[in-house]
C-alpha positions as CSV (number, residue, x, y, z in Angstrom):
1,M,86.9,84.1,95.9
2,T,85.3,86.2,93.1
3,T,82.0,84.3,93.4
4,L,82.0,84.6,97.2
5,I,82.6,88.4,97.1
6,F,80.1,88.9,94.3
7,N,77.4,86.9,96.2
8,F,78.2,88.9,99.4
9,C,77.8,92.2,97.6
10,N,74.5,91.0,96.0
11,I,73.1,89.9,99.4
12,L,74.2,93.2,100.9
13,I,72.6,95.4,98.2
14,L,69.3,93.4,98.2
15,S,69.2,93.8,102.0
16,A,70.0,97.5,101.8
17,W,67.4,98.2,99.1
18,G,64.8,96.1,101.0
19,T,65.4,98.0,104.2
20,I,65.2,101.5,102.7
21,I,62.1,100.7,100.6
22,V,60.1,98.7,103.1
23,L,61.3,100.2,106.4
24,P,62.3,103.8,105.6
25,K,61.8,105.2,109.1
26,Q,63.9,102.5,110.9
27,K,67.3,103.5,112.4
28,L,69.2,101.3,110.0
29,S,67.5,102.9,107.0
30,K,68.3,106.3,108.3
31,V,72.0,105.3,108.6
32,L,72.0,103.8,105.0
33,I,70.3,106.9,103.6
34,S,72.2,109.6,105.5
35,F,75.7,108.5,104.3
36,P,76.8,106.4,101.3
37,W,78.0,103.5,103.3
38,I,76.8,100.9,100.8
39,P,78.3,102.6,97.7
40,L,81.6,103.0,99.6
41,G,81.7,99.4,100.5
42,L,80.8,98.3,97.0
43,S,83.5,100.7,95.7
44,F,86.1,99.0,97.7
45,F,85.2,95.7,96.0
46,Y,84.9,97.4,92.7
47,V,88.5,98.6,92.9
48,Y,89.6,95.2,94.0
49,F,88.0,93.5,91.0
50,I,89.4,96.1,88.6
51,F,92.9,95.6,90.1
52,I,92.8,91.8,89.9
53,S,91.3,91.8,86.4
54,G,94.3,93.7,85.1
55,G,92.8,97.2,85.1
56,I,91.1,99.1,82.3
57,M,94.1,100.9,80.8
58,E,93.6,99.2,77.4
59,A,89.9,99.8,77.3
60,D,88.5,102.1,74.6
61,F,85.5,103.9,76.1
62,S,85.3,106.4,73.2
63,T,83.6,104.1,70.6
64,L,80.8,101.6,70.6
65,D,83.2,99.0,69.1
66,G,85.5,99.6,72.1
67,I,82.8,99.0,74.6
68,V,81.6,95.9,72.7
69,S,85.2,94.6,72.7
70,L,85.4,95.3,76.5
71,F,82.3,93.1,77.1
72,K,83.6,90.4,74.8
73,K,86.9,90.2,76.7
74,A,85.3,90.2,80.1
75,T,86.6,88.0,82.9
76,P,84.5,87.1,85.9
77,E,86.4,89.8,87.8
78,S,85.8,92.5,85.2
79,A,82.1,91.5,84.9
80,A,81.8,91.7,88.7
81,A,83.4,95.1,88.7
82,G,81.0,96.3,86.1
83,W,78.0,95.0,88.1
84,L,79.3,96.6,91.3
85,H,79.6,99.8,89.4
86,Y,75.8,99.7,88.6
87,L,74.9,98.6,92.1
88,A,76.9,101.4,93.8
89,F,75.5,104.2,91.6
90,D,71.9,102.9,91.6
91,F,71.8,102.7,95.3
92,W,73.4,106.2,95.7
93,V,70.7,107.5,93.3
94,G,68.0,105.7,95.3
95,T,69.1,107.4,98.6
96,W,69.2,110.7,96.8
97,I,65.6,110.2,95.6
98,I,64.6,109.5,99.2
99,K,66.4,112.6,100.6
100,H,65.1,114.8,97.8
101,S,61.5,113.6,98.3
102,R,61.7,114.1,102.0
103,K,62.8,117.7,101.6
104,R,59.7,118.3,99.4
105,K,57.5,116.4,101.9
106,I,56.5,113.7,99.4
107,S,55.1,110.6,100.9
108,H,57.4,107.6,100.8
109,K,54.6,105.5,99.4
110,I,54.6,107.6,96.3
111,I,58.3,107.1,95.6
112,V,58.4,103.4,96.0
113,L,57.8,102.8,92.3
114,P,60.7,105.1,91.2
115,L,62.9,103.4,93.8
116,L,62.0,99.9,92.5
117,F,62.8,101.0,89.0
118,T,66.0,102.7,90.2
119,F,67.0,99.4,91.8
120,M,66.2,97.3,88.7
121,L,66.8,99.7,85.8
122,G,68.7,102.7,87.2
123,P,68.0,105.5,84.7
124,V,64.3,104.4,84.3
125,G,63.8,105.1,88.0
126,I,65.4,108.5,87.7
127,L,63.1,109.2,84.7
128,I,60.0,108.1,86.6
129,Y,60.9,110.2,89.6
130,S,61.6,113.2,87.4
131,L,58.3,112.9,85.6
132,F,56.6,112.5,88.9
133,L,58.2,115.7,90.1
134,L,57.1,117.6,87.0
135,A,53.5,116.4,87.6
136,Y,53.7,116.9,91.4
137,K,54.9,120.5,91.3
138,P,51.8,121.9,89.4
139,F,49.6,119.7,91.6
140,N,51.3,121.0,94.7
141,L,51.1,124.6,93.6
142,A,47.3,124.2,92.8
143,S,46.6,122.7,96.2
144,E,48.3,125.7,98.0
145,K,45.9,128.2,96.3
């Protein structure tokens, strides 16, 4: 069952990312971007995996050794929970990037690179988008003069 749910979530997230990156103006993309449906769905399965793996009550998140121990003792369910954690947050951040860029009237073509990095390497995508905004603001101000 773990593998089935895990595979379903991976297919779901790949489809969702593909839709919002390639077809950002389509109705489905607008629905995915407007409300965190995907992160909510993934969160449901995340809670399920945490529950069936025995929870995280004994986990030590305060030290590096504690985190290493957590990874070493991972079960398929706890590993799936960890992966879904990344998928849910990265997708939420990706939709935030889209909303944020739209408010600033930034072309979708320009944010594709940060979105791809957010999908693959979460924080790197946020960094690229933030650096783009720092560069874009002076450029945008100069073009208004």
